[in-house]
C-alpha positions, 0 to 999 in steps of 0.5 A: 736800107735794103735798096732805094725803095725798101727801108725794112723787112720784119717778121710779123707776130700776133701784133704787127709793128706800125709807123706813125700815125698808126699805133697798133695793128692786129689780124684776128682769124678764128675758125670758130665752131657752131654757136651755142644758145649763148652765141658762144662756142658749142665746144668745151672751153677746157684747157683754155686760159679763160679771160686771157685766151690768146693761144690758137687752140683748135683753130680759135681763141676766146681772147678776154671773153668767158662765154662769147669770144671777144673783148668785154668792156674796156676804156680808151682815150686819145686815139681811134680804132678802125675795125675792118671785118672780112668775115663773121660779126662784131657786136659793139656796145659803149658807155654812151649807149651806142651799139651795133652789129657789123660784119661781112665787109663792114668797117667801124671807125671809132674815135675814143677822143676824151674817153669812152668804154666799149666792148667788142664781142664776136657772136657766133650767130650760126648754130647749124654751121661753123662761124669763121671770123676774120678782121683787122683792128687798126689804131690811129693816133690823134694829134694833141689838138684832138685828143679830147674831142667828143667820142664818136663812132661811124659805120662804113657799110660794106656796100659803101666801101669801094673795091678797085680792080686793076689788071696788069698787061697779062690780064691778071687782077689785083683788088684794092679795098678803100677803107681810107684814102683814094686810088685811081680816082676812087675815094674811100668813105669819109672817116670820123670827123676828128680823125687824122685821116679826114684831111686829104693832105695827111694821105692816110690809106688803109687798103686790104689788097688781094692779088691773083697768082702772078699778078703785078700791081703798082702802088702809086707814089705819095709825098716823101714825108708819108710813112708806108707799111705793107703787111703780107699775111697770106700767100706763097711769096711776093716780090718787091724791088727785086727782093722776094718776101715770104708771108708773115713779113711787113715791108716798110717802104719809101712812099715817094716812088711808084712800087711794083708788087709781083705776086707768087704762084698762089693768091696774095693777101696784104694790108697797106697802111700809110699816112703823114706822120703826126710827129708828136710825142707818144706815151701809151699806157694800155688803152690810153695814148697821150703826149705826156706821162702827166696826161696818162696819169690824168686819164687813169684818174679820170677813168677811175672817177667817171668810168667815162660815162659808166656802163649802161648794159646788163653785162660787160660782154654785151651781145645783141639778139641772134636775129638782130642783123647788122645795124648801128644805133648811135648815142643820139638815138639815131639808128641805121642799117646797111 
């Protein structure tokens, strides 16, 4: 332990280490060029490992896409994904017939539960200008009692996700966006109904944070059992409990004390994740997260047998029309827009 607040400081790779109840966190930042007629990059794909393109080349990656960047149809069981889109768009389609396009501050909260397939594609909707895309994807575990809940997804539209501004004694600002949790009397939108985050007693927080140069901000204390990680992914430096932290480092902290964060001489960008741990065994095999190896084998068998409802779309990298705008269509036929 570094001191009475900081437990650990670790460099951040492409995938960021997490603590219970979180399973996975990744920050996608791609400076895509203009889009072509298919909403893929209007640029050569030569020299890329198409289907497994995770190498940053010319400022962007195709990931598992071969025409449009993103993640074609793949299964999940036993956990949730929370996708926070800061810039650009994501096209969602799933095996239950639900679909949507979201971005520009929107959040999709998807509970895989008993199992579904979905695709997450990054359509390059602009033909006349570049298509920058920036998002976080966060996986939250489900407790054993909810691993076989009905799959569900919910949109938290940008206008409904509050950002709270704090000013320090010098008048410098920090902005905290409440994807989950509460701060200073402000509350994030309700998450999906079977989420670990739905119970306030679990103190789940997902907070993208931006600080002005020189700003000071106090992270409020939580219960002693809460696990807390701060990811510093862009800026010059931050200072916590007397220690200078360089960018692309994560800081695990005790949650039972207020923590003062001081920003260096350029804007600081962070993501904070915290929550009460579920404290159950975790057995993960790719897109399946269960409590035992037998449950993993059952998940593989169930997917091979049922395909979690099959795939109702005409392509595995399904995208929506260029001019469709932001929308959500749910499995029950309900549609909504921001």
